[in-house]
SEKEKOL-375012 format. One line per field, with one value per residue (C-alpha): chain; residue number from 1; x, y, z; residue in three letters. Coordinates in Angstrom, 1 decimal, always signed. Layout:
N
chain: A,...;
resi: NUM,...;
east: X,...;
north: Y,...;
up: Z,...;
resn: ALA,...;
//
This chain:
474
chain: A,A,A,A,A,A,A,A,A,A,A,A,A,A,A,A,A,A,A,A,A,A,A,A,A,A,A,A,A,A,A,A,A,A,A,A,A,A,A,A,A,A,A,A,A,A,A,A,A,A,A,A,A,A,A,A,A,A,A,A,A,A,A,A,A,A,A,A,A,A,A,A,A,A,A,A,A,A,A,A,A,A,A,A,A,A,A,A,A,A,A,A,A,A,A,A,A,A,A,A,A,A,A,A,A,A,A,A,A,A,A,A,A,A,A,A,A,A,A,A,A,A,A,A,A,A,A,A,A,A,A,A,A,A,A,A,A,A,A,A,A,A,A,A,A,A,A,A,A,A,A,A,A,A,A,A,A,A,A,A,A,A,A,A,A,A,A,A,A,A,A,A,A,A,A,A,A,A,A,A,A,A,A,A,A,A,A,A,A,A,A,A,A,A,A,A,A,A,A,A,A,A,A,A,A,A,A,A,A,A,A,A,A,A,A,A,A,A,A,A,A,A,A,A,A,A,A,A,A,A,A,A,A,A,A,A,A,A,A,A,A,A,A,A,A,A,A,A,A,A,A,A,A,A,A,A,A,A,A,A,A,A,A,A,A,A,A,A,A,A,A,A,A,A,A,A,A,A,A,A,A,A,A,A,A,A,A,A,A,A,A,A,A,A,A,A,A,A,A,A,A,A,A,A,A,A,A,A,A,A,A,A,A,A,A,A,A,A,A,A,A,A,A,A,A,A,A,A,A,A,A,A,A,A,A,A,A,A,A,A,A,A,A,A,A,A,A,A,A,A,A,A,A,A,A,A,A,A,A,A,A,A,A,A,A,A,A,A,A,A,A,A,A,A,A,A,A,A,A,A,A,A,A,A,A,A,A,A,A,A,A,A,A,A,A,A,A,A,A,A,A,A,A,A,A,A,A,A,A,A,A,A,A,A,A,A,A,A,A,A,A,A,A,A,A,A,A,A,A,A,A,A,A,A,A,A,A,A,A,A,A,A,A,A,A,A,A,A,A,A,A,A,A,A,A,A,A,A,A,A,A,A,A,A,A,A,A,A,A,A,A,A,A,A;
resi: 1,2,3,4,5,6,7,8,9,10,11,12,13,14,15,16,17,18,19,20,21,22,23,24,25,26,27,28,29,30,31,32,33,34,35,36,37,38,39,40,41,42,43,44,45,46,47,48,49,50,51,52,53,54,55,56,57,58,59,60,61,62,63,64,65,66,67,68,69,70,71,72,73,74,75,76,77,78,79,80,81,82,83,84,85,86,87,88,89,90,91,92,93,94,95,96,97,98,99,100,101,102,103,104,105,106,107,108,109,110,111,112,113,114,115,116,117,118,119,120,121,122,123,124,125,126,127,128,129,130,131,132,133,134,135,136,137,138,139,140,141,142,143,144,145,146,147,148,149,150,151,152,153,154,155,156,157,158,159,160,161,162,163,164,165,166,167,168,169,170,171,172,173,174,175,176,177,178,179,180,181,182,183,184,185,186,187,188,189,190,191,192,193,194,195,196,197,198,199,200,201,202,203,204,205,206,207,208,209,210,211,212,213,214,215,216,217,218,219,220,221,222,223,224,225,226,227,228,229,230,231,232,233,234,235,236,237,238,239,240,241,242,243,244,245,246,247,248,249,250,251,252,253,254,255,256,257,258,259,260,261,262,263,264,265,266,267,268,269,270,271,272,273,274,275,276,277,278,279,280,281,282,283,284,285,286,287,288,289,290,291,292,293,294,295,296,297,298,299,300,301,302,303,304,305,306,307,308,309,310,311,312,313,314,315,316,317,318,319,320,321,322,323,324,325,326,327,328,329,330,331,332,333,334,335,336,337,338,339,340,341,342,343,344,345,346,347,348,349,350,351,352,353,354,355,356,357,358,359,360,361,362,363,364,365,366,367,368,369,370,371,372,373,374,375,376,377,378,379,380,381,382,383,384,385,386,387,388,389,390,391,392,393,394,395,396,397,398,399,400,401,402,403,404,405,406,407,408,409,410,411,412,413,414,415,416,417,418,419,420,421,422,423,424,425,426,427,428,429,430,431,432,433,434,435,436,437,438,439,440,441,442,443,444,445,446,447,448,449,450,451,452,453,454,455,456,457,458,459,460,461,462,463,464,465,466,467,468,469,470,471,472,473,474;
east: -7.1,-9.5,-8.6,-9.2,-12.5,-13.7,-12.6,-14.5,-17.6,-17.3,-17.0,-20.0,-22.2,-21.1,-21.6,-25.1,-26.0,-24.5,-26.5,-29.7,-28.9,-28.1,-31.2,-33.3,-31.6,-32.1,-35.8,-36.1,-34.2,-36.6,-39.7,-41.4,-40.5,-37.4,-35.1,-33.2,-31.8,-29.4,-28.4,-25.0,-24.5,-22.5,-24.5,-23.1,-24.6,-22.5,-19.3,-16.3,-13.3,-10.3,-8.1,-10.2,-10.0,-6.2,-5.9,-8.1,-6.3,-2.9,-4.2,-5.8,-2.7,-0.4,-2.7,-2.6,+1.2,+1.4,-0.8,+1.9,-0.2,+1.6,+1.8,+0.1,-3.1,-2.8,-2.5,-5.5,-7.6,-6.7,-7.5,-11.0,-11.5,-10.4,-12.6,-15.6,-14.9,-14.7,-11.0,-8.1,-5.7,-2.8,-0.8,-0.7,+2.6,+3.0,+6.3,+7.0,+8.2,+6.4,+3.2,+2.6,-0.8,-1.1,-4.5,-5.4,-7.4,-9.4,-6.5,-3.5,-2.2,-2.8,+0.0,+0.4,+3.5,+3.3,+5.9,+4.6,+5.7,+7.1,+4.1,+2.9,-0.8,-2.5,-4.7,-7.9,-6.7,-5.9,-9.5,-10.9,-8.7,-9.9,-13.5,-13.0,-11.3,-14.2,-16.8,-15.0,-14.4,-18.2,-19.2,-20.6,-18.1,-16.9,-13.4,-14.4,-16.1,-13.2,-10.6,-12.6,-12.9,-9.2,-8.4,-10.7,-9.0,-5.5,-6.4,-8.7,-8.0,-6.5,-8.9,-6.3,-4.3,-0.5,+0.0,-2.3,-0.2,+2.9,+1.1,+0.0,+3.6,+4.4,+1.5,+2.5,+6.1,+5.1,+2.8,+5.6,+8.0,+5.5,+5.2,+9.0,+9.2,+10.4,+10.5,+8.7,+11.9,+12.3,+8.7,+9.5,+12.7,+10.9,+8.1,+10.5,+12.5,+9.2,+8.1,+11.5,+11.2,+7.6,+8.5,+11.3,+9.0,+6.5,+9.2,+10.7,+7.5,+7.8,+11.6,+12.6,+12.6,+16.3,+16.9,+14.4,+17.1,+18.9,+15.9,+16.1,+19.9,+19.9,+16.9,+18.6,+21.9,+20.1,+18.0,+21.0,+23.2,+20.7,+20.0,+23.7,+24.6,+21.8,+23.3,+26.4,+24.1,+23.4,+19.8,+18.8,+17.7,+17.4,+18.5,+16.1,+12.8,+13.8,+16.0,+13.6,+10.3,+10.9,+12.2,+9.3,+7.9,+11.2,+11.4,+10.7,+8.8,+5.9,+8.2,+10.3,+7.3,+5.6,+8.8,+8.7,+5.0,+5.8,+8.8,+6.6,+3.9,+6.3,+6.8,+10.6,+11.5,+9.1,+10.0,+13.7,+13.6,+11.5,+13.8,+16.9,+15.1,+14.1,+17.6,+19.1,+16.7,+17.8,+21.4,+21.0,+19.3,+22.0,+24.7,+23.2,+23.2,+26.8,+28.1,+26.4,+27.8,+31.4,+31.0,+29.9,+32.0,+29.2,+29.7,+27.2,+26.6,+24.5,+21.8,+20.7,+20.4,+16.9,+15.3,+13.4,+10.0,+8.6,+5.1,+2.9,+2.0,-1.0,+1.2,+1.8,-1.9,-2.3,+0.6,-1.3,-4.2,-1.9,+0.0,-3.2,-4.6,-1.3,-1.3,-4.8,-4.0,-0.5,-1.3,-4.7,-7.1,-10.8,-12.3,-14.9,-12.0,-10.2,-12.2,-11.6,-7.9,-7.6,-9.4,-7.0,-4.1,-5.2,-5.8,-2.3,-0.7,-2.7,-1.8,+1.9,+1.8,+0.0,+2.4,+5.4,+3.9,+3.2,+5.9,+8.6,+9.7,+11.0,+7.5,+5.4,+4.8,+3.5,+0.6,-0.1,-0.3,-2.3,-5.0,-5.1,-5.5,-9.0,-10.1,-8.9,-10.5,-13.8,-13.8,-13.4,-16.7,-18.7,-20.5,-18.4,-15.1,-12.1,-10.2,-8.0,-4.8,-5.9,-6.0,-3.1,-0.4,-0.7,-0.6,+2.6,+4.2,+3.2,+4.8,+7.9,+10.3,+12.3,+13.1,+14.9,+16.7,+17.9,+19.4,+21.0,+22.4,+23.8,+25.6,+26.9,+28.4,+29.8,+31.9,+29.3,+29.0,+27.9,+24.9,+24.1,+23.9,+21.6,+19.3,+19.3,+18.3,+15.5,+14.4,+14.4,+12.4,+9.9,+9.5,+8.9,+6.6,+4.5,+4.4,+3.2,+0.8,-0.7,-0.9,-2.5,-4.9,-6.0,-6.6,-8.7,-10.6,-11.4,-12.5,-14.8,-16.3,-17.0,-18.7,-20.8,-22.1,-23.0,-24.8,-28.4,-27.5,-25.2,-27.4,-26.7,-23.3,-21.8,-23.4,-20.9,-17.8,-16.3,-13.9,-11.1,-11.8,-10.8,-7.2,-4.6,-5.9,-9.6;
north: +23.0,+22.1,+18.4,+18.4,+20.2,+17.7,+14.8,+16.3,+16.6,+13.0,+11.9,+14.0,+12.5,+9.0,+9.5,+10.8,+7.8,+5.4,+7.0,+6.6,+2.9,+2.4,+4.3,+1.9,-1.1,+0.1,+0.6,-2.9,-4.3,-2.6,-4.0,-6.8,-10.2,-9.0,-8.4,-11.5,-10.0,-7.8,-10.2,-11.6,-14.9,-16.4,-17.9,-16.4,-19.1,-21.8,-22.7,-22.1,-24.5,-22.6,-24.3,-22.8,-19.4,-19.6,-21.0,-18.2,-15.4,-16.8,-17.1,-13.6,-12.0,-13.7,-12.5,-8.9,-9.0,-10.3,-7.4,-4.9,-3.5,-1.9,-4.2,-1.6,-2.0,-5.7,-6.1,-3.8,-5.8,-9.2,-7.8,-6.8,-10.2,-12.0,-9.9,-10.6,-14.3,-13.9,-14.6,-12.5,-10.9,-10.4,-13.3,-11.9,-10.8,-9.5,-9.1,-8.4,-12.0,-14.0,-14.1,-15.6,-16.3,-17.7,-18.1,-19.8,-23.0,-25.0,-27.1,-25.7,-22.7,-23.0,-21.4,-21.0,-19.6,-18.7,-17.4,-14.3,-11.6,-14.0,-14.2,-10.7,-10.7,-9.3,-6.3,-8.3,-10.7,-7.8,-6.6,-10.0,-10.4,-7.1,-8.0,-11.1,-9.0,-6.6,-9.3,-11.2,-8.0,-7.3,-10.8,-11.7,-14.4,-17.1,-18.6,-21.7,-19.6,-17.1,-19.8,-21.0,-17.4,-16.8,-20.0,-19.1,-15.7,-17.2,-19.7,-17.3,-16.8,-13.4,-11.0,-10.5,-13.0,-13.3,-11.6,-8.8,-8.2,-7.8,-5.3,-3.6,-3.3,-1.6,+0.8,+1.8,+2.2,+4.6,+6.5,+7.0,+8.0,+10.7,+12.0,+12.0,+14.3,+11.9,+12.9,+10.8,+8.7,+8.2,+6.8,+4.4,+3.2,+2.9,+0.9,-1.6,-2.0,-2.2,-5.1,-6.8,-6.3,-7.4,-10.6,-11.2,-10.8,-13.3,-15.8,-15.7,-15.7,-19.3,-19.1,-19.9,-17.0,-17.2,-16.5,-13.7,-11.3,-11.5,-10.4,-6.7,-6.6,-8.2,-6.1,-2.9,-4.0,-4.7,-1.6,+0.6,-0.9,-0.2,+3.3,+4.1,+2.7,+4.3,+7.8,+6.4,+5.6,+9.3,+9.1,+12.0,+9.7,+10.9,+9.0,+9.5,+8.5,+5.4,+4.2,+4.7,+3.9,+0.3,-0.4,+1.2,-2.1,-2.8,+0.5,+0.1,+3.4,+1.8,-0.3,+2.6,+4.8,+1.9,+1.6,+5.2,+4.9,+1.9,+3.7,+6.7,+4.5,+2.7,-0.5,-0.3,-3.9,-4.0,-0.4,-0.9,-4.2,-2.8,+0.2,-2.0,-4.2,-1.2,+0.3,-3.1,-3.3,+0.2,-0.8,-3.9,-1.8,+0.8,-1.9,-3.2,+0.4,+1.1,-2.2,-1.3,+2.2,+0.9,-1.7,+0.7,+3.6,+5.9,+8.1,+7.4,+11.1,+11.1,+9.3,+12.5,+14.4,+16.0,+15.4,+18.2,+17.3,+18.3,+17.6,+20.3,+21.0,+18.6,+15.6,+14.6,+14.6,+12.2,+10.2,+9.7,+8.1,+5.9,+4.9,+4.0,+1.9,+0.0,-0.6,-2.0,-4.5,-5.4,-5.9,-7.4,-5.1,-5.7,-3.9,-2.1,-0.7,+1.0,+4.3,+4.7,+3.9,+6.6,+9.0,+8.5,+8.7,+12.1,+13.4,+12.3,+13.8,+17.1,+17.3,+16.8,+19.5,+21.9,+21.0,+21.7,+25.1,+26.0,+24.1,+23.3,+20.0,+18.3,+18.5,+18.1,+14.4,+15.3,+17.2,+14.5,+11.8,+14.1,+14.6,+11.1,+9.3,+10.5,+10.0,+6.4,+5.7,+7.3,+5.4,+2.1,+2.9,+3.1,+0.0,-0.2,+1.1,-1.2,-1.7,+1.2,-0.7,-1.3,+2.4,+3.2,+1.1,+2.7,+6.1,+5.2,+4.0,+7.3,+9.4,+7.4,+8.3,+5.2,+6.7,+9.7,+7.2,+5.1,+8.2,+9.4,+6.0,+5.5,+8.8,+8.1,+4.8,+6.6,+9.7,+12.4,+11.8,+15.3,+15.4,+11.8,+12.7,+15.7,+13.3,+10.9,+13.7,+14.6,+11.0,+10.9,+14.1,+12.6,+9.4,+11.2,+13.6,+10.8,+9.0,+11.9,+12.9,+9.5,+9.6,+13.1,+12.0,+9.0,+11.2,+13.5,+10.6,+9.2,+12.6,+13.1,+9.7,+10.4,+13.7,+12.0,+9.5,+12.3,+14.3,+14.0,+11.3,+9.4,+6.4,+5.9,+7.5,+4.8,+1.9,-0.4,+0.7,+0.5,+2.7,+0.3,+0.6,+4.3,+3.2,+1.9,-1.3,-0.5;
up: -5.9,-8.7,-8.4,-4.7,-5.1,-7.6,-5.4,-2.5,-4.7,-5.7,-2.1,-1.0,-3.7,-3.0,+0.7,+0.2,-1.9,+0.6,+3.5,+1.5,+0.9,+4.6,+5.7,+3.6,+5.0,+8.5,+7.9,+6.4,+9.4,+11.9,+10.1,+12.1,+10.7,+9.0,+12.0,+11.2,+8.0,+9.9,+12.6,+12.9,+11.1,+14.1,+16.9,+20.0,+22.1,+20.5,+22.2,+19.9,+20.5,+21.7,+19.1,+16.3,+17.8,+18.1,+14.5,+13.1,+14.9,+13.7,+10.1,+10.1,+11.6,+9.0,+6.2,+7.5,+7.8,+4.2,+3.2,+4.5,+7.4,+10.3,+13.3,+15.5,+13.5,+13.2,+17.0,+17.5,+15.0,+16.5,+19.9,+18.8,+17.2,+20.3,+22.5,+20.2,+20.7,+24.5,+24.9,+26.2,+23.6,+26.0,+24.4,+20.9,+19.5,+16.0,+14.2,+10.5,+9.9,+12.6,+14.6,+18.1,+19.4,+22.9,+24.6,+27.9,+27.4,+29.9,+31.0,+29.2,+27.3,+23.5,+21.4,+17.6,+16.0,+12.3,+9.8,+8.1,+5.6,+2.9,+0.7,-0.5,-1.4,-4.5,-3.9,-4.5,-1.7,+0.6,+0.1,+0.9,+4.0,+5.5,+4.8,+6.9,+9.6,+9.7,+9.9,+12.6,+14.7,+14.5,+15.4,+12.0,+11.3,+13.6,+13.7,+11.6,+8.9,+9.1,+8.4,+5.4,+4.1,+4.5,+2.7,-0.1,-0.4,-0.5,-3.3,-5.3,-9.0,-10.0,-11.7,-14.5,-16.4,-16.3,-19.7,-18.5,-15.4,-17.5,-19.7,-16.4,-15.4,-18.7,-18.2,-14.7,-15.8,-18.5,-16.1,-13.6,-16.4,-17.4,-13.8,-13.5,-16.6,-19.3,-22.9,-25.6,-26.2,-22.5,-22.3,-25.1,-23.4,-20.1,-21.7,-23.2,-19.9,-18.0,-20.1,-19.5,-15.7,-15.7,-17.5,-15.1,-12.1,-13.5,-14.5,-11.0,-9.1,-7.9,-7.2,-3.7,-1.4,-0.8,-4.5,-4.7,-3.5,-6.8,-8.9,-7.9,-8.3,-11.7,-12.8,-11.7,-13.5,-16.8,-16.7,-15.8,-18.4,-21.2,-20.0,-19.7,-23.1,-25.1,-25.1,-26.9,-29.9,-30.4,-29.0,-26.7,-23.9,-20.3,-17.3,-14.3,-15.9,-17.8,-14.9,-12.0,-13.6,-14.5,-11.0,-9.2,-7.9,-6.2,-4.5,-0.8,-0.4,+1.5,+3.6,+4.7,+5.5,+7.4,+9.4,+10.4,+11.4,+13.6,+15.2,+15.9,+17.5,+19.8,+17.8,+18.0,+17.0,+14.0,+12.9,+13.1,+11.3,+8.5,+8.2,+7.9,+5.3,+3.3,+3.3,+2.4,-0.6,-1.7,-1.3,-3.5,-6.2,-6.0,-6.2,-9.5,-10.9,-9.8,-11.3,-14.6,-14.4,-13.8,-16.5,-19.3,-18.0,-17.2,-14.1,-11.4,-10.9,-14.1,-12.3,-10.6,-13.9,-14.2,-17.5,-19.2,-20.4,-23.7,-22.6,-21.2,-17.6,-17.8,-18.5,-14.9,-14.2,-17.2,-15.8,-12.5,-14.4,-16.5,-13.3,-11.5,-14.3,-14.5,-10.7,-10.8,-13.5,-12.4,-8.7,-9.6,-7.8,-8.1,-11.1,-8.9,-6.9,-9.8,-9.6,-5.9,-6.3,-9.0,-6.7,-3.8,-6.2,-7.5,-4.0,-3.0,-6.0,-5.8,-2.1,-3.0,-5.6,-3.2,-0.4,-2.7,-3.4,+0.2,+2.2,-0.3,-1.9,+1.2,+3.0,-0.1,+0.6,+4.1,+2.6,+0.1,+2.9,+5.1,+2.5,+1.1,+4.4,+5.4,+1.8,+1.8,+5.2,+4.1,+0.8,+2.7,+4.5,+1.2,+0.0,-3.2,-1.6,-1.2,+2.0,+3.0,+2.4,-1.2,-2.0,+0.4,-1.3,-4.8,-3.2,-1.3,-4.6,-6.3,-3.6,-4.2,-1.3,-2.3,-5.7,-4.1,-1.7,-4.6,-6.3,-3.1,-2.2,-5.7,-5.3,-1.8,-3.0,-6.1,-6.5,-5.7,-1.9,-1.0,-3.4,-2.3,+1.3,+0.4,-1.5,+1.4,+3.8,+1.4,+1.4,+5.2,+5.4,+2.9,+4.8,+8.1,+6.4,+4.9,+8.2,+10.3,+7.5,+7.7,+11.5,+11.5,+8.7,+10.7,+13.7,+11.6,+10.1,+13.5,+14.8,+11.8,+12.2,+15.9,+15.0,+12.4,+14.9,+17.3,+14.6,+13.6,+11.0,+13.3,+13.2,+9.6,+9.3,+11.6,+9.6,+7.8,+9.8,+13.2,+15.1,+14.3,+10.6,+10.6,+10.6,+8.2,+6.7,+7.3;
resn: MET,ALA,VAL,LEU,ALA,LEU,ALA,ALA,LEU,ILE,LEU,ALA,VAL,SER,GLY,ARG,ARG,ALA,ARG,LYS,VAL,ARG,ARG,GLY,GLU,ALA,VAL,ALA,THR,ASP,THR,PRO,GLY,GLN,ALA,GLU,ALA,GLY,SER,PRO,THR,ARG,ASN,ASP,SER,GLU,SER,VAL,PRO,GLN,GLN,GLU,THR,VAL,ALA,PHE,LEU,ALA,ALA,LEU,GLY,LYS,ALA,MET,VAL,ASP,SER,GLY,ASP,PRO,VAL,THR,HIS,ILE,GLN,ASP,THR,LEU,ARG,ARG,VAL,ALA,GLU,THR,ASN,GLY,VAL,SER,ALA,THR,GLY,ILE,VAL,VAL,LEU,PRO,THR,ALA,LEU,ILE,VAL,SER,LEU,PRO,GLY,GLU,ARG,GLU,VAL,LEU,THR,SER,VAL,THR,VAL,ALA,GLY,VAL,SER,PRO,LEU,ARG,LEU,ASP,GLN,VAL,ASP,ALA,VAL,TYR,ALA,VAL,ALA,ASP,SER,ALA,ALA,ARG,GLY,ARG,LEU,GLY,PRO,ARG,GLU,GLY,LEU,SER,ALA,LEU,GLN,ALA,ALA,SER,THR,SER,SER,ALA,PRO,PHE,SER,THR,PRO,ALA,THR,VAL,VAL,GLY,HIS,VAL,VAL,LEU,THR,VAL,GLY,LEU,ALA,ILE,ILE,LEU,GLY,GLY,LYS,ALA,ILE,ASP,LEU,ALA,VAL,ALA,ALA,VAL,LEU,GLY,ALA,ALA,VAL,GLY,LEU,ALA,ARG,VAL,ALA,THR,ARG,ARG,VAL,THR,PHE,ALA,TYR,GLN,VAL,PHE,VAL,PRO,VAL,LEU,SER,ALA,PHE,VAL,VAL,ALA,THR,VAL,VAL,PHE,LEU,LEU,PRO,ARG,THR,GLY,LEU,ASP,VAL,GLY,VAL,LEU,ALA,PRO,LEU,ILE,ALA,PRO,LEU,VAL,MET,PHE,LEU,PRO,GLY,ALA,LEU,LEU,THR,THR,SER,VAL,ILE,GLU,LEU,ALA,THR,GLY,GLN,MET,VAL,SER,GLY,ALA,SER,ARG,LEU,VAL,ALA,GLY,LEU,MET,GLN,LEU,THR,LEU,LEU,ALA,LEU,GLY,ILE,LEU,VAL,ALA,ALA,GLN,LEU,VAL,GLY,THR,PRO,ALA,ILE,GLN,VAL,SER,GLY,ALA,ASP,SER,SER,THR,LEU,ASN,ASP,LEU,ALA,PRO,TRP,LEU,GLY,VAL,ALA,VAL,PHE,GLY,VAL,GLY,VAL,VAL,VAL,HIS,ARG,CYS,ALA,ARG,ARG,ARG,ALA,ALA,GLY,TRP,ILE,LEU,LEU,VAL,LEU,TYR,VAL,ALA,TYR,ALA,GLY,GLN,VAL,LEU,GLY,GLY,PHE,LEU,LEU,GLY,GLY,ALA,LEU,SER,ALA,PHE,THR,GLY,ALA,LEU,LEU,MET,THR,PRO,VAL,ALA,VAL,TYR,VAL,ALA,THR,LEU,PRO,SER,GLY,PRO,ALA,THR,MET,VAL,SER,PHE,LEU,PRO,ALA,PHE,TRP,LEU,LEU,VAL,PRO,GLY,ALA,LEU,GLY,LEU,VAL,GLY,LEU,THR,GLN,VAL,LEU,GLY,PRO,SER,ARG,VAL,SER,GLY,PHE,GLU,SER,LEU,LEU,THR,THR,GLY,ALA,ALA,MET,ILE,GLY,ILE,ALA,PHE,GLY,VAL,LEU,LEU,GLY,LEU,ALA,ALA,ALA,THR,GLY,LEU,GLU,SER,LEU,ALA,ARG,LEU,GLY,PRO,ARG,GLY,ARG,TYR,ALA,GLY,GLN,GLY,THR,THR,ALA,GLY,GLN,ALA,ARG,VAL,GLY,ARG;
//
C-alpha cells in the first residue's frame, strides 16, 4: 500500500507539471503571429499518392506487429491513420506473421502484403514507432515523412553497446532470482548462467530464423544441466531461482497473455496462433530441461522445489529495481524512460502482492495488471513518458506467467503429472487474470481520460494524447 501511495504521488506531481507546460504551450499557440507553431507539419491540401499511403500503412503495421502489440490495437491505429489521410481502412488485415493492406486507387486496387513478426524491436525502437503512429493519426506526419521516420527507427543505433546488453541480462537475471526467493549462492549461480545465456543470445542474433528455434532448447539444456549437477558437489544450491531466472527472456509470458487478450476481443485467428506459439516455446524449454534431467539423473519433480530465502522481506522490492535496470539495459530502452519503467514495475509488483493477500495466489496477477495498466497509459501521455508498450512489456516479464507454465509443463512431461497439471491450471488462471486485468485497466484509463476532458481542465488534460492512445501500445 505504501508503494502504491508513493506511485500515486509521483504521478500526481508529474501530471501537474505536465499540465503547466501544456497550458503555457496553449497560451503561446493562441498568441497572434505564433499560431503556426502548433499547426500540423503535413499540408492537408497536398495530394498524397495512394502508393505512398499503402506503403506507409504496411510499414507501420509491420513495425507495430514486431513490437508485440495486439492486432486489435494495430488495426485501430491503422484505421485512424487511414482516415486521417482520407482513405478507407476496410481492406486492412493484421495477423501475427503477416499484414495485408488493400486500398482502392483511381483506376485499380493497390495492395501490399508484408511479412511481420520475425524481427523483434528494441524498446527504444518501439518508442519511436509509436511516436510515428501517434503523429500520423493526428495528421502531423504524412506517409512520405512517416516512411522516412520508420526507416530511421529501424536503422537507429542502440543506446547501449553489445557488452552492456550482456551485463544487462546478468542484472535482470539476478533481479528475478531475488524475486523468486533465491539464496546468495543461488544468485551467484544465476548470474553466471545469465551471462552465458546473454552471450549466446548475442552470438546467435544474426542466425537464420529457422535456426533460432534451437537457441532456447540448448540454453535450457545447458542451464538445467549445470543446476542439476551442482548439488552433487555438496553446494546448497536451490533449483527454481537459478533455473528460471536465466531463461526469463525465453519465457513467452507476454505472448501467452496477448493471445488471451486477442481471444477475449474476438481475434480468434491471431489469438489461437499466438497461444499455440507460446505453448510450443514452453514445450521446447521443458524439453531441454527434461533431457538434462534424464542425462544427469535428476528427477524432474525437483524443478518445483521452492527455495527458502535467507534475505529479509524487503529483498523482493530490491529485486524489482534490479530487474528493471537490467531490462532497460538489455532491451535498450531510452535512458529517460528508465524511471517510468521502474514505476510501472513497482505498481505491477505491489498490485500482485496486494492481490495475493486479498484474492489468493491464482488471481494475484489480475490485480497487478489491473493497477499497472492505467499507470502505463497515463505515463505515456506525459512529455517524458515512453510509449505504453515500452513500460508494459517489462511488467509482463515481471508477472512471469510463463515461469509457472514451464514448471508445470516439465512436470507433466515427467513423472509428476498431477502436480504438473495443477501448475498448468495456475498458469492458465494467471494468463486469464492478467488479460482481463489489462482490459479492465484500459477501460478505466479511457473513462478517466474522458472525465478529464469534460472537467474544468479538459482543454489541457487532453493535450498530447488521443482516445486511441489510451490503449495498449499508446
